[in-house]
C-alpha positions as a Markdown table, in Angstrom:
| # | Residue | x | y | z |
|---|---|---|---|---|
| 1 | Met | 0.0 | 0.0 | 0.0 |
| 2 | Ile | 2.8 | 2.4 | 0.9 |
| 3 | Lys | 4.5 | 1.6 | -2.3 |
| 4 | Lys | 1.3 | 2.3 | -4.3 |
| 5 | Ile | 0.8 | 5.7 | -2.5 |
| 6 | Thr | 4.5 | 6.6 | -3.1 |
| 7 | Thr | 4.2 | 5.7 | -6.8 |
| 8 | Arg | 1.0 | 7.9 | -7.2 |
| 9 | Leu | 2.6 | 10.8 | -5.4 |
| 10 | Thr | 5.7 | 10.5 | -7.6 |
| 11 | Leu | 3.5 | 10.4 | -10.8 |
| 12 | Ala | 1.5 | 13.4 | -9.6 |
| 13 | Leu | 4.7 | 15.4 | -8.9 |
| 14 | Ile | 6.0 | 14.6 | -12.4 |
| 15 | Leu | 2.8 | 15.7 | -14.0 |
| 16 | Leu | 2.8 | 18.9 | -12.0 |
| 17 | Val | 6.4 | 19.7 | -13.1 |
| 18 | Ile | 5.5 | 19.0 | -16.7 |
| 19 | Ser | 2.4 | 21.2 | -16.6 |
| 20 | Phe | 4.5 | 24.1 | -15.2 |
| 21 | Ala | 7.1 | 23.6 | -17.8 |
| 22 | Phe | 4.7 | 23.8 | -20.8 |
| 23 | Ala | 2.0 | 26.2 | -19.5 |
| 24 | Pro | 2.1 | 29.8 | -20.6 |
| 25 | Ser | 3.9 | 32.2 | -18.3 |
| 26 | Thr | 1.0 | 34.0 | -16.7 |
| 27 | Lys | 1.3 | 36.6 | -13.9 |
| 28 | Ala | -1.6 | 38.1 | -12.2 |
| 29 | Ala | 0.0 | 41.4 | -12.7 |
| 30 | Ser | -1.9 | 43.5 | -10.2 |
| 31 | Ala | 1.1 | 45.8 | -10.1 |
| 32 | Ile | 0.7 | 46.6 | -13.8 |
| 33 | Lys | -0.9 | 50.1 | -14.3 |
| 34 | Val | -2.4 | 51.2 | -17.6 |
| 35 | Glu | -2.6 | 54.9 | -18.4 |
| 36 | Met | -4.3 | 56.6 | -21.4 |
| 37 | Asp | -3.2 | 60.2 | -22.0 |
| 38 | Gly | -2.1 | 60.5 | -18.4 |
| 39 | Asp | -5.2 | 59.0 | -16.8 |
| 40 | Val | -5.3 | 55.6 | -15.2 |
| 41 | Ile | -7.7 | 53.1 | -16.7 |
| 42 | Gln | -9.7 | 51.2 | -14.1 |
| 43 | Phe | -10.4 | 47.6 | -15.1 |
| 44 | Asp | -12.8 | 45.4 | -13.2 |
| 45 | Gln | -10.2 | 42.7 | -13.6 |
| 46 | Gly | -6.6 | 43.6 | -13.4 |
| 47 | Ala | -4.2 | 43.4 | -16.3 |
| 48 | Val | -2.2 | 40.2 | -16.6 |
| 49 | Ser | 1.1 | 39.4 | -18.2 |
| 50 | Val | 1.3 | 36.4 | -20.4 |
| 51 | Asn | 4.7 | 35.5 | -21.8 |
| 52 | Gly | 5.8 | 39.1 | -21.4 |
| 53 | Arg | 2.6 | 40.5 | -23.1 |
| 54 | Thr | 0.0 | 42.5 | -21.2 |
| 55 | Leu | -3.6 | 41.4 | -21.6 |
| 56 | Val | -6.6 | 43.4 | -20.4 |
| 57 | Pro | -10.4 | 43.0 | -20.4 |
| 58 | Met | -11.6 | 43.5 | -24.0 |
| 59 | Arg | -14.7 | 45.6 | -23.5 |
| 60 | Thr | -13.0 | 48.2 | -21.3 |
| 61 | Ile | -10.0 | 48.8 | -23.5 |
| 62 | Phe | -12.1 | 49.0 | -26.7 |
| 63 | Glu | -14.5 | 51.5 | -25.1 |
| 64 | Glu | -11.6 | 53.6 | -23.7 |
| 65 | Leu | -10.3 | 53.7 | -27.3 |
| 66 | Glu | -13.8 | 54.9 | -28.4 |
| 67 | Ser | -14.6 | 51.7 | -30.3 |
| 68 | Thr | -17.6 | 49.5 | -30.5 |
| 69 | Val | -17.0 | 45.8 | -29.6 |
| 70 | Gln | -19.1 | 42.7 | -30.3 |
| 71 | Trp | -18.6 | 39.2 | -28.7 |
| 72 | Thr | -19.8 | 36.1 | -30.6 |
| 73 | Ala | -19.9 | 33.4 | -27.9 |
| 74 | Lys | -20.4 | 30.5 | -30.4 |
| 75 | Thr | -17.1 | 31.1 | -32.2 |
| 76 | Lys | -15.5 | 33.1 | -29.4 |
| 77 | Thr | -14.9 | 35.9 | -31.9 |
| 78 | Ile | -14.2 | 39.5 | -30.9 |
| 79 | Thr | -15.1 | 42.2 | -33.5 |
| 80 | Ala | -14.3 | 45.8 | -32.9 |
| 81 | Asn | -15.0 | 48.9 | -35.1 |
| 82 | Arg | -13.8 | 52.4 | -35.0 |
| 83 | Gly | -14.4 | 54.7 | -38.0 |
| 84 | Thr | -13.1 | 52.8 | -41.0 |
| 85 | Lys | -11.1 | 50.3 | -39.0 |
| 86 | Lys | -12.3 | 46.8 | -38.2 |
| 87 | Ile | -10.4 | 44.4 | -35.9 |
| 88 | Thr | -11.3 | 40.7 | -35.5 |
| 89 | Leu | -9.7 | 38.3 | -33.0 |
| 90 | Val | -10.6 | 34.8 | -31.9 |
| 91 | Val | -9.9 | 33.5 | -28.4 |
| 92 | Gly | -7.0 | 31.1 | -28.5 |
| 93 | Ser | -5.9 | 32.1 | -32.0 |
| 94 | Lys | -2.7 | 34.0 | -32.8 |
| 95 | Thr | -4.2 | 35.2 | -36.1 |
| 96 | Ala | -6.1 | 38.5 | -36.0 |
| 97 | Thr | -7.3 | 40.7 | -38.8 |
| 98 | Val | -7.2 | 44.5 | -39.2 |
| 99 | Asn | -9.4 | 45.6 | -42.1 |
| 100 | Gly | -9.1 | 42.1 | -43.5 |
| 101 | Gln | -5.3 | 41.9 | -43.3 |
| 102 | Lys | -4.0 | 39.0 | -41.3 |
| 103 | Ile | -1.7 | 39.8 | -38.3 |
| 104 | Thr | 0.2 | 37.3 | -36.2 |
| 105 | Leu | -0.1 | 37.9 | -32.5 |
| 106 | Asp | 2.6 | 37.1 | -30.0 |
| 107 | Val | -0.1 | 36.0 | -27.5 |
| 108 | Pro | -3.7 | 35.2 | -28.4 |
| 109 | Pro | -6.8 | 36.5 | -26.6 |
| 110 | Gln | -7.6 | 34.3 | -23.6 |
| 111 | Ile | -10.4 | 33.7 | -21.2 |
| 112 | Ile | -9.1 | 34.1 | -17.6 |
| 113 | Asn | -11.3 | 33.9 | -14.6 |
| 114 | Gly | -14.3 | 34.0 | -16.8 |
| 115 | Arg | -13.3 | 37.2 | -18.6 |
| 116 | Thr | -12.1 | 37.7 | -22.1 |
| 117 | Leu | -8.7 | 39.4 | -22.2 |
| 118 | Val | -7.0 | 40.8 | -25.3 |
| 119 | Pro | -3.4 | 41.9 | -26.0 |
| 120 | Leu | -3.2 | 45.6 | -25.1 |
| 121 | Arg | -0.4 | 46.7 | -27.3 |
| 122 | Phe | -1.8 | 45.1 | -30.5 |
| 123 | Ile | -5.3 | 46.6 | -29.9 |
| 124 | Ser | -4.0 | 50.1 | -29.2 |
| 125 | Glu | -1.5 | 50.2 | -32.1 |
| 126 | Ala | -4.0 | 48.7 | -34.5 |
| 127 | Leu | -6.3 | 51.7 | -33.7 |
| 128 | Gly | -3.4 | 54.2 | -34.2 |
| 129 | Ala | -2.4 | 54.9 | -30.6 |
| 130 | Lys | 1.2 | 54.9 | -29.4 |
| 131 | Val | 2.2 | 52.6 | -26.6 |
| 132 | Asp | 5.2 | 52.7 | -24.2 |
| 133 | Trp | 6.2 | 50.4 | -21.4 |
| 134 | Asn | 8.0 | 51.6 | -18.2 |
| 135 | Asn | 9.6 | 48.5 | -16.7 |
| 136 | Lys | 10.6 | 50.3 | -13.5 |
| 137 | Thr | 7.1 | 51.4 | -12.6 |
| 138 | Lys | 5.3 | 48.5 | -14.5 |
| 139 | Thr | 3.2 | 51.1 | -16.4 |
| 140 | Val | 1.8 | 50.9 | -19.9 |
| 141 | Ser | 1.2 | 54.3 | -21.3 |
| 142 | Ile | -1.2 | 54.7 | -24.2 |
| 143 | Thr | -1.1 | 58.0 | -26.1 |
| 144 | Thr | -4.0 | 58.9 | -28.4 |
| 145 | Phe | -3.2 | 62.5 | -29.2 |
| 146 | Glu | -0.4 | 65.1 | -29.2 |
| 147 | Val | -0.6 | 68.9 | -28.6 |
| 148 | Ser | 2.3 | 71.0 | -29.8 |
| 149 | Asp | 2.8 | 74.8 | -30.0 |
| 150 | Arg | 5.1 | 77.3 | -31.5 |
| 151 | Tyr | 5.6 | 81.1 | -31.2 |
| 152 | Tyr | 7.2 | 83.2 | -33.8 |
| 153 | Phe | 7.5 | 86.5 | -35.6 |
| 154 | Val | 6.8 | 86.7 | -39.3 |
| 155 | Asn | 8.8 | 89.3 | -41.3 |
| 156 | Leu | 6.1 | 90.8 | -43.6 |
| 157 | Gln | 8.6 | 91.7 | -46.3 |
| 158 | Thr | 10.3 | 88.3 | -46.6 |
| 159 | Leu | 7.8 | 86.0 | -44.8 |
| 160 | Asn | 10.8 | 84.6 | -42.9 |
| 161 | Leu | 10.1 | 83.2 | -39.4 |
| 162 | Asp | 11.9 | 84.0 | -36.2 |
| 163 | Leu | 11.0 | 81.5 | -33.5 |
| 164 | Ile | 10.6 | 82.9 | -30.0 |
| 165 | Ser | 9.8 | 81.5 | -26.5 |
| 166 | Glu | 6.4 | 81.3 | -25.1 |
| 167 | Asp | 7.4 | 83.9 | -22.4 |
| 168 | Arg | 8.5 | 86.3 | -25.0 |
| 169 | Tyr | 5.3 | 85.9 | -27.0 |
| 170 | Tyr | 3.2 | 86.8 | -24.0 |
| 171 | Gln | 5.5 | 89.8 | -23.3 |
| 172 | Glu | 5.0 | 91.1 | -26.8 |
| 173 | Asp | 1.7 | 89.9 | -28.1 |
| 174 | Asp | 0.1 | 93.3 | -27.5 |
| 175 | Ile | 2.9 | 95.2 | -29.2 |
| 176 | Phe | 1.6 | 95.9 | -32.7 |
| 177 | Asn | 4.1 | 96.4 | -35.4 |
| 178 | Pro | 3.5 | 97.2 | -39.1 |
| 179 | Ser | 6.6 | 95.3 | -40.3 |
| 180 | Arg | 6.1 | 92.0 | -38.4 |
| 181 | Glu | 3.3 | 89.7 | -37.3 |
| 182 | Ile | 3.5 | 87.9 | -34.0 |
| 183 | Val | 2.0 | 84.4 | -34.0 |
| 184 | Ser | 1.0 | 81.6 | -31.7 |
| 185 | Asp | 0.3 | 78.3 | -33.4 |
| 186 | Ile | -1.2 | 75.3 | -31.6 |
| 187 | Ile | -1.7 | 71.9 | -33.3 |
| 188 | Phe | -3.8 | 69.0 | -32.0 |
| 189 | Thr | -3.0 | 65.7 | -33.6 |
| 190 | Ser | -5.3 | 62.7 | -33.1 |
| 191 | Tyr | -3.6 | 59.4 | -33.6 |
| 192 | Leu | -6.9 | 57.5 | -33.5 |
| 193 | Asp | -8.6 | 59.6 | -36.2 |
| 194 | Asn | -5.4 | 60.5 | -38.1 |
| 195 | Thr | -6.4 | 64.1 | -38.1 |
| 196 | Arg | -4.7 | 67.4 | -37.3 |
| 197 | Glu | -6.5 | 70.6 | -36.1 |
| 198 | Phe | -4.9 | 73.9 | -35.4 |
| 199 | Leu | -5.6 | 77.3 | -33.8 |
| 200 | Ser | -3.4 | 80.3 | -34.7 |
| 201 | Gln | -3.5 | 83.8 | -33.3 |
| 202 | His | -1.9 | 86.7 | -35.3 |
| 203 | Ser | -1.3 | 90.2 | -34.1 |
| 204 | Val | -0.1 | 93.0 | -36.3 |
| 205 | Arg | -0.6 | 96.7 | -37.2 |
| 206 | Val | -2.6 | 96.9 | -40.4 |
| 207 | Ser | -1.5 | 99.8 | -42.6 |
| 208 | Asn | -3.9 | 102.1 | -44.5 |
| 209 | Gly | -1.7 | 102.5 | -47.5 |
| 210 | Gly | -3.5 | 101.1 | -50.5 |
| 211 | Thr | -6.1 | 99.3 | -48.4 |
| 212 | Gly | -8.9 | 101.8 | -48.6 |
| 213 | Phe | -8.8 | 102.3 | -44.8 |
| 214 | Ala | -9.0 | 105.9 | -43.5 |
| 215 | Asn | -6.7 | 104.9 | -40.6 |
| 216 | Ala | -4.3 | 102.2 | -39.6 |
| 217 | Tyr | -5.6 | 99.7 | -37.1 |
| 218 | Asn | -4.2 | 97.2 | -34.6 |
| 219 | Ala | -5.4 | 93.8 | -35.7 |
| 220 | Asp | -5.9 | 90.4 | -34.1 |
| 221 | Met | -6.7 | 87.4 | -36.3 |
| 222 | Tyr | -7.8 | 84.0 | -35.2 |
| 223 | Leu | -7.5 | 81.0 | -37.5 |
| 224 | Asp | -9.2 | 77.7 | -36.6 |
| 225 | Gly | -9.2 | 74.7 | -38.9 |
| 226 | Thr | -7.9 | 71.4 | -40.0 |
| 227 | Ile | -4.7 | 70.3 | -41.9 |
| 228 | Ala | -4.7 | 67.7 | -44.7 |
| 229 | Asn | -2.0 | 67.0 | -47.2 |
| 230 | Gly | -0.1 | 70.1 | -46.2 |
| 231 | Lys | -3.1 | 72.4 | -46.7 |
| 232 | Ala | -5.1 | 74.2 | -44.1 |
| 233 | Ser | -8.8 | 75.0 | -44.3 |
| 234 | Gly | -11.2 | 76.5 | -41.8 |
| 235 | Asp | -12.6 | 79.7 | -40.3 |
| 236 | Tyr | -11.1 | 83.1 | -39.4 |
| 237 | Thr | -12.1 | 86.1 | -37.4 |
| 238 | Ile | -10.2 | 89.5 | -37.7 |
| 239 | Glu | -10.7 | 92.2 | -35.1 |
| 240 | Leu | -9.5 | 95.7 | -35.8 |
| 241 | Tyr | -8.9 | 98.1 | -32.9 |
| 242 | Asp | -8.4 | 101.8 | -32.7 |
| 243 | Ile | -4.7 | 102.5 | -32.2 |
| 244 | Asn | -5.3 | 105.3 | -29.6 |
| 245 | Ser | -8.3 | 104.2 | -27.7 |
| 246 | Gly | -8.0 | 100.4 | -28.1 |
| 247 | Ser | -11.7 | 100.2 | -28.8 |
| 248 | Leu | -13.0 | 97.6 | -31.3 |
| 249 | Lys | -13.8 | 99.2 | -34.6 |
| 250 | Lys | -14.4 | 96.4 | -37.2 |
| 251 | Thr | -14.8 | 92.7 | -37.2 |
| 252 | Tyr | -14.4 | 90.5 | -40.3 |
| 253 | Glu | -15.3 | 86.8 | -40.5 |
| 254 | Gly | -14.9 | 84.3 | -43.2 |
| 255 | Thr | -13.5 | 80.9 | -44.3 |
| 256 | Phe | -10.2 | 79.9 | -45.9 |
| 257 | Lys | -9.4 | 76.8 | -47.9 |
| 258 | Asp | -6.2 | 75.0 | -48.9 |
| 259 | Ile | -3.8 | 77.6 | -47.6 |
| 260 | Lys | -0.2 | 76.1 | -47.7 |
| 261 | Tyr | 0.6 | 74.8 | -44.2 |
| 262 | Asp | 4.2 | 73.8 | -43.5 |
| 263 | Arg | 3.8 | 74.0 | -39.8 |
| 264 | Asn | 3.3 | 77.7 | -40.0 |
| 265 | Ile | 0.5 | 79.8 | -41.4 |
| 266 | Lys | 2.2 | 82.4 | -43.5 |
| 267 | Thr | -0.9 | 84.1 | -44.7 |
| 268 | Thr | -1.0 | 87.5 | -43.1 |
| 269 | Val | -3.9 | 89.6 | -41.7 |
| 270 | Gln | -3.3 | 92.3 | -44.3 |
| 271 | Glu | -3.4 | 89.7 | -47.1 |
| 272 | Ile | -6.8 | 88.2 | -46.0 |
| 273 | Ile | -8.3 | 91.7 | -45.6 |
| 274 | Asn | -7.1 | 92.9 | -49.0 |
| 275 | Lys | -8.3 | 89.7 | -50.7 |
| 276 | Asn | -11.7 | 89.3 | -49.1 |
| 277 | His | -12.9 | 92.5 | -47.5 |
| 278 | Leu | -11.9 | 95.5 | -49.5 |
| 279 | Lys | -13.5 | 96.5 | -52.8 |
């Protein structure tokens, strides 16, 4: 009897060792933190690490990435849509598709503790987001957009640019000069939508020579629009102020289309006024 028990224990131990040797390396990575654009994502089941890849609950991550997701229980298929992008995954399969194109995954989707988990990096990058991993803090950082700004003077004779600091811009944005335009330019880039939007503010003294104006004015112009294929289109507002009193005298509004945009709007306030608002 003792011999039989010993044999069974030995066999069980061997099977246990084999199962550990060939099972996927899965860690209940409660320490893994997932951030999107600086905000921590709260999952109802924590992220796990499988063979060095982070898996997270499918519905939460797709919804955070502003996507719709459908689960087909019969085939264990996950289908997600966002705009023109369609992603399909199958639990246990290392083959996924993005808009019909087959992609091989390092780790397939899995059902763990009754929840369907998907590979975080693949999902995020397939939808256009950027993903970084900080091993020291065990943090996955997902970035879906970027905001950048520049401040500069435009020489109105040559249209050459002189970059300045943000501090200098705010020191001089109310100093109107007939020979230069001071500009702040902010661009919002969406990685998920693959779009670029911008907001520019221009300040300059508009001359009366050849413009039809009785007087010169201090002018502020606001441009708001989108950028596509190096061209900007959108809306503008121009406000003209009395040089002495500072009171608002005129306001012009309109639209612009396909202005060359090489990271700087070089169209000046005077140019838009002369083209669109003076007979």
